[in-house]
N, C-alpha and C positions, 0 to 999 in steps of 0.2 A: 503492498499500499504506499502510496504516494500523496504529498501535494506538494503544487509549485503558488505560494507569494510572491508576486512584486519580480517572478519570471525567474525566480530560484527555488530549484525542487528540491523538500525533503523527505527523504524515506521514515514515514510512519511505521511498518512494519515489514518483516521480510522473513521467510521461513524456506524449507521445502519439507513440505508435512506429506507423510505415508499416506497413502489412501483409504486407509483403515484410522485416520487423525482428521480427515480432511471436515468433515462435516464441524466436527468439536472448534477447530483452529477457526474455520471461516464465520461461526457463530462468535465465537470470541473478539475474532477482529470487526464484524459488523456491530454489535454491542458497545465494544471500545471507539469504534473510530467512525460511525455511519456514514460508510462511502456515497458519494453521490452517483459513482456508476459504475456498473459489473463487470468486468472484462476477462471474457475466454479466451483463446490462443482458438486459433481454427485449424492448427496444427494436428497434426497425429494424439489421435486418440480423443479430439476431441468430439466426435458422432456418438463417443459411449460417458463422455464427461456432462455434457449440457444435459441430457433425459436425467441423469442423476443429479443436478443440482439444482433442476427445475421443482424436483419432485420432493427435494429438501428443502429448498426457497421456494413456493408456490408463488410468493406477491414480488418478488423479484425480477428483474428484467436483466436478462442477460444478454452482453454484446458479445457479437464474434469480433476479433481480429486477427488480421491473416499476418501468418509469424513469420514471414519468408524473412529471410538472413539474421533473425533475431540471436540467432547463437552464436553468430558472429558479433552483434552487438553488443551481447553478455558478455562473451570474455571482453571486450573493451572495458565494457562497465565494470567487471572482476576488476582489473588492475588499474582501473581509476581508485576504486575504494581499497585495495592491496597490492601498491606499486611491486614491484618484483625487488627482489635483493639477495644481493651475494652474486652467484656465477648466473642465478637467472637472469638477471640484467641484460646480461650478453647478446641474448639472443634475439633475433629480432622477429618485432612484432607477432605476425605470420605463424613464429615454431612457438609463440607462449601458451601454454595449458592451461587451466588454475588445478592449484592441487589440490584439488575440491571440488563437491557436487557447487553447480551455479546458476542451475535453475531458477532460484529465487531471481539473479540480474537479469535472465532472460525475461520471465513476468515484468519488471520494470520496462525492459524494452519494450517488453507491449502496451505499457501505459501509455510510452513516449509514443508510440506509432499509436495509439487513438487519439491523444492531446494533436499529434503532429496531422492525423487526416483531417479533424474538426479542424483545424487553424487554416488549414491549406482551403477547404469545402467553404468556408466562410470568407476564405477571401485575406485573410490575416497570417503574419507568419510567427510561429511558435518561438519564444526566449528561451532558451533551453542552457542554463549556468549550473548543470550539474556539476 
């Protein structure tokens, strides 16, 4: 979960939840943060996940967002938040792979994409100071 205030992004919550804990994690996030929008990546697994989300939360409107290239964006975001150290700094960017799962950063990339698409559709440019 993230919010944008004055052109600056702030991450409110990020986690990689196993499917068994997904419902409880989402319920907690919804209670604590009351998001304005609910996004789902339209890639692999969305056709199984979306009906489950709709069953768990029937009053929420879920938006599908294209996932193309979000894995690459997620790598970049990961290394912005966790700059490489030691010998890893010497690797070219294209060869750097995070040493831990980074699906949470892919979700952040999906948020950025949804906002960018919204601004582009409205005829304005998003300001991203992340």
